N, C-alpha and C positions, 0 to 999 in steps of 0.2 A: 462793407459793400464790395462786391467784385466789380469787374469792368462792365458787366451787364446790369448792375444795379441791384443784384440779389444779395440778401443778407448771408453772411458766411459764418458758420459756427467755428469757434477757436479749435485748433487741432491739439491733440494731447502732446504735451512736451514734458520732459523731465530728464534727469541725468540717467535714468534707467530705461527710457524709451527712445533715446537717441542713439547715434552711432557709438557714443561713448559707452553705453550699456552693453552694446554688442561686443565691443572690444574687451570689456571686463569679463563678459561671459566666455569669450574665447580664451582669455588668460586663465580663467579658473580651470579650464581643461577638464570639466566634469560634465557628465551626462545628467542634466537636471530636468529630464523629461517629466512632465506633469501627468504622464499616463493618460487615462481616459477621463480625467476630470472635464466635465463640460463647462469650461470657463466662458462666461458671458461678459466680454469686455464692454466697457462703457460705450454705448452706441451714440454716435454723434447724431443728435436730433436734427435731421435735415427737415426744413420746413416745407410742407407740401402747399406751397403758395404759388400762384401764377405770377408771371412777371407783371401783369397789370396791377395785381393787388400790391406787389412790392413797390411798384412805381407810385401808386396812389399813396401808399404809406409815406414814401420819401417826400412826395410833394406836400402832403399834409404836414410832415415834420418840418420841411423847409419854410412853409407858410407860417407855421406856428412859431418857428424861430424868429422870422422876420417881425411878426407881431410882437413877440416878446421883446425883441431888441428895441423896437419903436417905443414900446411901453416903458421899458427901462430907461430909455433916453429921456423920455418926457418926465418921468418921476425922479430920475437921478438916484441919489443914495437912499431916498425914502422907499424905493422898491424893495430893498433888502430888509427883511424883517430883523429885528434885533436878535442877538445871539441867545438871549434868555428865553425867547419864544421857540427855539429849536427843540424838538422832542428828543429826550435822551434815548440811549440805545435800548434800555429796558422797555420803554414805551413803544419804540419801533418794533421790537421783538414781539410784544403783545399784539400789536396790530397785524403783524405778519401772521401770527398764529391764528388770529381771528379770521383772516382771509383764507388761510389754508383750511380752516374748519369749514368755511362756507363752500369750498371746492369739493369737500368730501361729504357734504350734507346730502343724504339720499333724497330728501324732499325737494331739493333744488337741482336734481341731477340733469334735468332737461334744459335748465336755464344756464346762460353764460353770465356768471357773476361779474359785477363791475370791479375791475382791478384798481386798487388804490395806487396809481402810478407814482405819485410823489413819495408815498411811504416806502414802496418797494425800491425806488431808485435811491432814496436816502439810506435805506437799509443796506443795499448793495454797495453804496459808496463807502459806508463805514467799514463794512467787512473787507472790501477790497483794499482799503487803505491799511487795515491791520495786517492783512496777508502780505502786501508788498513791503511792509516794514522789515520782513525777514528775508526778502527775496535776494538781496545782494549784501545783506549785513553779515558782519563777522560773528556776531553772537548767534547762538542756537536758540531755536524756539523752545521755550519752557512754558507749558500751559499755566503753571502757577503764577507766572509773571505777566500774563496777558493783561492788557488794559480792559479787555472785554472777553467774556467766555467764548473763545474762538471755535472750539469743537461743536458746542451746541448751535452756534451761529451757522457753521458750515452744514450742520444737519438741516437747518431751515432752508439754506440755499439749495441743498440737494432735493428737499421736498418740493420747493418751488419749481425746480427744474423738471421733476417728474410729474407733479400734479398739473402744471400748466401745459403739458404736452398734448392733452386731449383737446385743448382749445388753441392749438398752434395756428389754426387758420385765421385767428383774430390777430391783427397787427400788434396790438398792445401786449398780448400774451407772447407773441413771437419775440418781441423785444425783451421781455422778462426772461424768456428761455435763453436767449443769447447772452444776456448779462450773467445769468446763473452759471451757464456752461463755462464762460471765461473765468469766472472766479473759482469754479471747481478745478479747472485745469491748473491754475496758479497754485491753489492750495494742495493739490495732489503731488505736484513737484516738491513742495515743501515737506509733505508727509513722507514721500519716498526717501528723501535724504535723511530725515529724522529717524525713520524706521531702520534704515541701514546703520546709522551711527549708534543708535541704541543697541542694536544687535552686536555691534563690535565691542560693546562694553562688558562682554563676558569675562569675568575675572579668571575663569578656568583657562582661557587661552593664554594668559600671561603667566600666572603662577601655578596653574594646574592643581589648585588646592584639593579639589575633589578626587584627583587621581593619585597624588603623592601622599595623601593622608594615610593614617593607620588603617582605614577601612579598605585600602586598595589591595591588601593581601587576601587573595582568593583561595578557597580550598581547591583541591585537585579536581573536583567535579563541578561541572556547571549545574546550576539550579534554576528553576523557573523564577522569573521575577515575581515579587509579591503580588498576590491577588486577593487575599483575604482582607477584611476590613481592618483588622489589627495591623497587618503588615503594610497596608497602604498608608497608614499613619507615618511610617518611616519615610515615605516619599513625599514629604510635605514641602512647603515652599523653601525651606532651608536647604533642601537637597537640589533645588533647581539652580541653574547657572546665573540667575539674576535676582536682585532684591524684588520684593513684592510690588514696590511702587513702579519699577521699570516694567515688570510683567503686565501691570495694569495699563500702562501707557502703550505698550506693544499691542495689547488686546484692543484698546480703543482705536489705535491707528489702523490695525488690520480690519476691524469692523467697518470703519469709515471708508477705507479704500475699496473694500469689497462691495459695500453698498453703492459707491460711486461708479462701479464698473471697472475698477482697477485690480481685478483679481489676479491677472497674469503677472503684473508688475510686483504686486505684494508677494506672491508665491515665489517668484524668482529671487527677490531680495532675501527673503527668509531662507530659501534653499541654499543660496550661495554662502550666506553668513554662517548658517548652522553646519553646513558641510565642512567649511574651513575650520570651525571650532572642533568638530568631531575629529578631523584629521590631526589637528593640533594635540588633542588628548591622546591619540595613539602615538604620536611622536614623543610625547612626554614619557611614555613607557619604554622608549628605546627602539621602537619599530620604525625602520627607515625604508621599508619596501625594497629589499635587495632584488636585483634582477635575476631572472632564471639562469642566465649564463654565469653570474657570480656564484649562485648557489651550487650549480653543477660543478664548478671548478674549486669550490671551497674545501679546505681540509676539514677533517672531522671535528677537531676541537672547536674551531670557531663556528662551524655549522651546528654543533650541538647547542652552543649558546644562542644562535639565531632561532633554533627550534623552541628552546625554552622561552625566549622573548615572544615568539609568535603565539604560543599557547597562552601566555599571560595576557597578551593583547586581545586575542580572540575571546577569551573568557570575560575580559573586562568589557568588551563591546557588547557581549550578549547579556551580561548580568547588570551592568551599570550604564554603559554608554547609550545603548539603544533605549532602554527604559527611560533614561533621563530625557532624551530627545522626544520620545513619545509624550511624556508628561508635559514638556514645555510646549509642544505643538498643540496639545489639547487645551492648554491654558490660553495660548495666544489666539487660537482659532476656536474659542469656546462656542461661538455661535455658528461655526461652519465645520462640523465634525468630518464631513466628507473630505474637505481640504486637508485637515490635519492628518487624517488617516492615509490619504494618498501621498502626502509629503513623507510621512514616516515609512511607509512601505517602500517608496522609492529609495530613501536613504539606506534602509536595511538591504534592499536588493543590490544596489550599487556597491555598498561597502563590503558585503559578504562576498560578492563575486571577485572584488579586488583581493580580499584576504585569502580566498581560495587559490590564488595563483601560487602562494607559498607551498602548500602541501602538494599541488600538482607538480611543482619543480622537484619534489622528493622522488617522484617516479623516475626521473631522468638521472638521478645520482646512482653511483655504483653500489650494489647491494653488499653489505658486510655485516658480520654478526653483531658488532657493537651498536648498529643502528636500530636493532629490533625494538628496544625498549622505548626509544623516542618515537618510533613509528607507531607503537601501540599507544603512547601518550596522545599523539595526534588523532589516532582513530577514536579513542575514548572521548577526546575533546569534541570532535565532530559529532559523535553519536549523542553525547549528553546534550549538546546544544541544538540538536535537531528538534528536540521537544520545545526548546525556547523559540526557535524559528517558527515552529508550527503555531505557537501561541500568537506570534506576530501577524500571521496571515490566516484569519478565520475563513472558513469555507462558505461564508454567506453568499458570495457571488455565484456559487455553483447552482443555485436554485433559480431557474428561469433566466439566467444570464450567461448562457453557455458561450456566447460570442464576446463576452467582456474580455478585452485584451489584458486587463490587470490581473484577472484570475489566471489567465494563461501564463503571464510573467511569474506570478507567485508559484504556480505549480512547477514551472521550469526551474526556479531557484531551489525549491525543495528537492527536485530531482537531481540538480547539479550537486548539491551538498551530499546527497545519498550516494551519488556516483563517485565523487572524490573519496568519500569514506570507504566505499567498497574497494577502490583501487589501492588505497593505503593498506587495507586489510589483506589484499592479495600480495602486496609487496612484503608485508610482515610475515605472511605465511611462507613465502619463498625464502626469506631470510632464515626462518626457523628450520625449514627443511634442509637448508644448506648446512646445518649442523651435522647431518649424517655424512655429507661429503667431507667435512672437516675431519670427522672421526676416521673415516676410511683412509683419508690421505695421510694421517699420522702413522707413518711406518718407520719411526726411528729405530735404529739397530743397537743403540747404546742403552743398556739397562740403567735404571735409577739406582744410585749407590745405596747400599744398606736395605734394599727392598722397600723403600719408603713409598708413600703415596705418589703416584705418577702425576706430573703437571696436567696431563690431559684429563685425568679423573677430576682433579680440582676444578679445572676450567669448565668441563661439561656440567658437573654437579652444581657449581655456583651459578652457571648460566641457566640451568633448568630451574633452580630455586627461584631466581628472580623472574624467570619467564612464567612460572606457575603462580606468581603473585597476580598475574594477569589472566588467571584461569578462565574466568567467565568470558573475557574478551576473546581469548584464543579459541575457546570452544565455539563461540559464535562465528569467528572467522573461518575456522576449519569446516564448520557445517555449511557455511555459505559457499565455500570454494572446495567442497569435498570431491567434486567430479574431477579435479585436476590434482591427483595425489602426487606425493613426492616419489620420484623414481619408480613409477608403477611397474616398468618392465624389469627392474632389478629385484623387486621384492617377492619372495615366495609367499604363497598363501598359507598362513600359519593357522588358519581356522580359529582365530581369536574372536569368538562370538560375544565375549563379555564387553568388548569395546566397540561392537559394530554400530552402536548408536551414538558413539562419541569419537569422531575421527581424531580429535586432538589427543585423547587418552591413548588411542591406538598408535598414534605417531610417537608419543612419549615412550611407550613400551618398546617400539622399534629402535628408538635412540638408545635406550638402556641395553637392549640386546646387542646392538652394535658395539657399545662401549665394553660390555663384558667379553665379547669375542676378541676385541682389540687387546684387552688386558690379558686374556689367556695366551695370545700370541706373544705378548711382551714378557710374560712369565717364563717362556721357554728360552729367553736370552740369558738366563742365569745358569751357570754351570753347576752350581750347588742346588740340588733339588729342594733342600730344606729352605734355602733362601727364596726360592720361587714360591713356596707356600707362604712364607712370611709376606712376600710382595702381594700375593692374592688376598691374604688375610687383611693386610693394611688397607688395600683398595676396597675390598668388600665391606669392611667395617665403616670406612669413610662414606661409602655410598649409602649404606643403610642408615647411618646416623644423620646424614644430610636429608634423606627422605623422611625420617621420623621427625626431624626438626621443622618440616614444612607440612602444615596441615593440608594445603592444596595439593602438594605432590602425593601425599599419602592417599588422598581421596581419589586421585587420578589413577595411580598404579594399583591400589587395592591391597587389602591385608594379605591376601594369598601370595601375591608377588613378593611382598616384603618378607613373609615367613620363609618362602623358598630361598630368598637371597640370604637370610640369616642362617638357614640350614647349610647353605654352601660355605659360609664362613666357618661354621663349626666343623665341617668336613675338612677344610684346609687346616684347621687346628689339629685335628686327629692325625692327618697325614704328616704334618710337621713333627709331631711327637714321635710317631712311628719311625719316620725317616731319621730323626736326629738322635733319639735316646734309646732306641731298641738295642743297638750294639753295646751301648754303655750298660744297659741292664743285664746283658748276658754275662758280664764280669761279676755280677752280684748274685748269680745263681749257685745253688748248692751242688748242682750236677758235676760229678767227677772229682769232688774234693775228698770224699770219704771212700776209703778202701779197707774193707774188713773192719769197719768201725773206727778206724783211725784217720786223722786228717793228714792229707798229703801236703806238707809244708811247701815244697817247691811250687806246686800248683797254686797254693794259696798266695804265695808271694807274687807269682805271675799275675794272678787275678787283681791284686791291689795295684801292681805296677801298671797294668793295662787300664784300669779304671782311672788312675791318676793322670795318665797320659791323655786318654780320650777326653776326660773332663776339662783338663787344662786347654786342649786344643779348641774344644767347643766354646769355652769361656773366652779364649783369645779372639776367636772369630766372631762369635755372636754378640759380644759386647759392643761391636762396631755396627751391628745391624740396628735398624730403626723401627720402633713401634711407637708411633706418635699418639695413638689413642690410649690414654692412661688406663681405662677400664680393660681394654684388650691386653695391654702389657701386664696388668695385675693378674688377669686370668691365666696368661701363659706362665707366669712365674709360679702361681699357686699350683697349677697342674704339674709343673716340673718338680716342685717340692713334694707334692703328694705322691708322685711316682718314684722319682729318682732318689730324693733325700730320704724318704721313708725306707726304701729298699737298702740304701747305704747304712742307715741307722741299724736296721735289723742284721745285715751282714756283718757289720763291724762289731756289733754287740755279741754276736755268736762266736766269731773267730779271733777277736782281738787277743784273747788270753793265750793263744798259741804262739805269740811272739814274746820274747823276753823283753822286760822293761828296759828302756834306755834307747840307745842308738838304733837298735834293730826295729823297734816299734816306729820311731820317727822316720826311718828310711822307707818303710812300706805303707804305714798308715799316716799319710801326710796331712790329712784334713780331718778335723772334727766335724760333727754334724752341724755345729754352729757355723763353722767355716763354709761349709757347702751352702747353707741357707743364705749367708751373706753374699757369696759369689753368685748364686742364682739371681739375687736381687740386683746384680750389676749387669745382667744381660739386657740387650735391646736399648741401651742408652745412646747408641750412635757414636760413642767415643771409645778408643782402646782403653782397657783396664788391666793393670798388672795384678798378679796374684800375690797377696801377702800371706806367707805361711804362718801357721799358728806357732806360738812360742812353746 
């Protein structure tokens, strides 16, 4: 009773409805908004009774108490019935059930049933005593250890509270409502604490078994969570974070709290506990949420590791973390699907927005060529997981619920993911286009020794080979951002219509043309024209072999481009032969050797001397040149033998007899055909070779 004599309903109290709960929520530092769930907290049943009615009730109660006291005094101990006559709890429960049935009897809807006060009060006394047993006790409430079935009993108390409300004008019914409300408040505090403690028993938080197990190794691509009947079997109770018996208890508690009007408290507890568990699972994968400033200042090597970790964490969240939380919420709130759906969508929305801070920080880091592939990995991760995110947010609310803020939040999240992905794509495109500037900037004036493959060629071709492994992704990125092409003002219009519908292929051709132009300029650094052709051959062959070894690059450049490039290499080969061996072959011609049918021996001697001298010089120089491609090296040697060695064989066989055997022959005919073949096979090895004369 208040000071005016009016009955007062007990107020809600619990560890989660007091200032202590507010402090815990502040410490969690998480936005646990429940969106647009229309939560209906337990309404305090204020009695619509006039003061006069209340006073009458009090007076009757006081008079009744006085009469009872007098009667008890006169009868003494005989007024208390013996203990064995007290009805047991099962009997009380049956009588309460009968009374509740009478309240819902449609045939007696206009009548006010007689309330069995003594039965109801005894029932309340027993239940209240059982609840208070755990109020300040150290031991936790375990339903299996109850002296009486407490949850069903609270269910009857709840029904008594709701069913007697329509007769609240009756003093006896008002009294029953007050008693029921007080017991419910006591029990809800107990349930809140037990609900929270049960949620803290997630074994994943401590050991992270589900995350560090063998199944944690994800493929490079995100996939949709299981949806078919067969795949759903994999997400059985064994994959949930709690044993089945705990999930059943969580479900019972949630159902009871929501039925009693404690939906807000129940949802807050569940959200806090599961959000902490979800964050813990991400930490177990090594993701510690580095700040944007740290990421911007971070060197590439540790940043590369952070990117790898983020990709692993993001994929885990999409393919395992979120589906697990969805299944758990559906289990716990099995009778309240709208609550489980709202909790899950809030968790996804908040967690994804936090995770997107990482790729957004990548926009602020300095662009460099080595970052391309990790940026593409991030892009593909976001794109593949967009489908998964789409499945988390069905478009049900769009029909007839245009003003539903949840739908708006969900659309904003999808838009944010797409926006971050697009900006990552734009950064990746800028990095790839920067390759052109790198090629143009490479203006080294020192030729590569031996005409070997230039480091720029190796770098560009290996870079393109790996880039083309992301062919589909880069094609999509270049199409999306084709309006801002690379160095538009510097590029002439080459009229390449073949790649007009594929901006990435056109960009690839542009890079290759720039590389070829750069190599042509570098070939002019060699004073020996033959060596410049070896340099062009080496680089040309390396380029064509790299392209042929990559199916994606072949498809982008096309067969025509590859054939033209191979033809260029053959032309370099012909030019090399002409430049190197044409003067040698002039020594082996018959012109000028015969005068009136006789051989001019002085001219013949000079021819052999010149051949020996030129061949030795070529051998000395070109044995230090480098041809790294074995097939190209073999082709060069075979062509030299086919032209030079065959000419020498014919010339030597025709004029050898004009020298007398012995020292004169050895002086002018220094090499046998076999010697020449062996010496030709020593060319292009990259190491000086000495000529060993025949015996």
